[in-house]
C-alpha positions in Angstrom: -133.8 69.0 -104.3 -131.0 70.5 -106.0 -131.4 71.8 -109.2 -129.0 70.6 -112.6 -129.0 69.0 -115.8 -129.6 65.3 -116.5 -126.0 65.1 -117.3 -124.7 66.8 -114.1 -127.0 65.0 -111.6 -126.4 61.5 -113.1 -123.2 61.0 -115.4 -121.0 63.4 -112.9 -122.1 61.7 -110.1 -119.5 58.6 -109.2 -122.2 56.5 -107.8 -124.7 56.7 -110.4 -122.0 56.3 -113.1 -120.1 53.2 -112.0 -123.4 51.5 -110.9 -124.5 52.2 -114.6 -121.5 51.0 -116.4 -121.7 48.0 -114.4 -125.4 47.2 -114.8 -125.0 48.2 -118.6 -122.1 46.3 -119.5 -123.5 43.1 -117.5 -126.5 43.3 -119.4 -124.5 43.4 -122.6 -122.4 40.8 -121.8 -124.8 38.1 -121.9 -125.5 38.5 -125.8 -121.8 39.0 -126.4 -120.7 35.4 -124.6 -123.4 33.9 -126.0 -123.5 35.0 -129.7 -119.7 36.6 -130.2 -117.4 34.5 -127.7 -118.1 31.1 -130.2 -117.5 33.3 -133.3 -114.0 34.7 -131.8 -113.3 31.3 -130.7 -114.2 29.4 -133.4 -114.3 31.9 -136.4 -111.1 34.0 -135.8 -107.8 32.6 -136.3 -104.7 33.5 -134.1 -103.4 32.9 -130.7 -105.4 32.7 -127.8 -103.8 36.2 -126.7 -105.0 37.8 -129.9 -108.6 36.0 -129.8 -108.8 37.7 -126.3 -107.5 41.0 -127.5 -110.1 40.9 -130.3 -113.1 40.0 -128.1 -112.2 42.6 -125.6 -111.8 45.3 -128.1 -115.4 44.1 -129.7 -117.1 44.2 -126.6 -115.4 47.7 -125.5 -116.4 49.0 -129.0 -119.9 47.8 -128.6 -120.4 48.8 -125.0 -119.9 52.7 -125.6 -122.5 53.1 -128.0 -124.8 50.9 -126.0 -124.3 53.0 -122.9 -124.7 56.3 -124.7 -128.1 54.9 -125.9 -128.9 53.6 -122.0 -128.4 57.3 -121.0 -130.2 58.7 -124.0 -133.1 56.4 -123.8 -133.6 56.9 -120.3 -133.8 60.8 -120.1 -136.3 60.8 -122.9 -138.4 58.2 -120.9 -138.7 60.9 -118.0 -141.5 62.8 -119.8 -143.1 64.2 -116.5 -142.1 66.2 -113.4 -143.5 63.1 -111.7 -141.3 61.0 -113.6 -138.4 62.8 -112.3 -139.4 63.2 -108.8 -139.7 59.3 -108.8 -136.3 58.8 -110.3 -134.5 61.1 -108.3 -136.0 60.1 -105.1 -134.2 56.7 -105.7 -130.1 56.2 -104.1 -127.6 56.9 -106.2 -126.7 53.1 -106.7 -130.4 52.7 -107.7 -130.4 55.4 -110.3 -127.5 53.6 -111.7 -129.2 50.6 -112.1 -132.4 51.8 -113.8 -130.1 54.0 -116.2 -128.4 51.1 -116.9 -131.4 48.9 -117.7 -132.6 51.4 -119.9 -132.6 48.9 -122.8 -133.1 45.9 -121.1 -136.3 44.8 -122.5 -135.0 45.4 -126.3 -133.5 42.5 -127.2 
């Protein structure tokens, strides 16, 4: 097993990062579409382009802290060396999925 920090082994690994980004955004998109989209459509005055821009800006603004929190909470969940060994035994795509699903049960 190669040595390195949690950050360098996961955040700097392209496969892990892309998989984690996709999974976290997919998990965050459901509440955004269910709650935020009707608010934007019926509550915000403006053209369709303005509404779409507002929705994209809000989704990105919420996604960045959510993604950082996913990484932080997952790092804190690896309490023992055994947990770390099990996690690093996964493929890079699976590790990204596990990180992206870090806050899945918290809603």
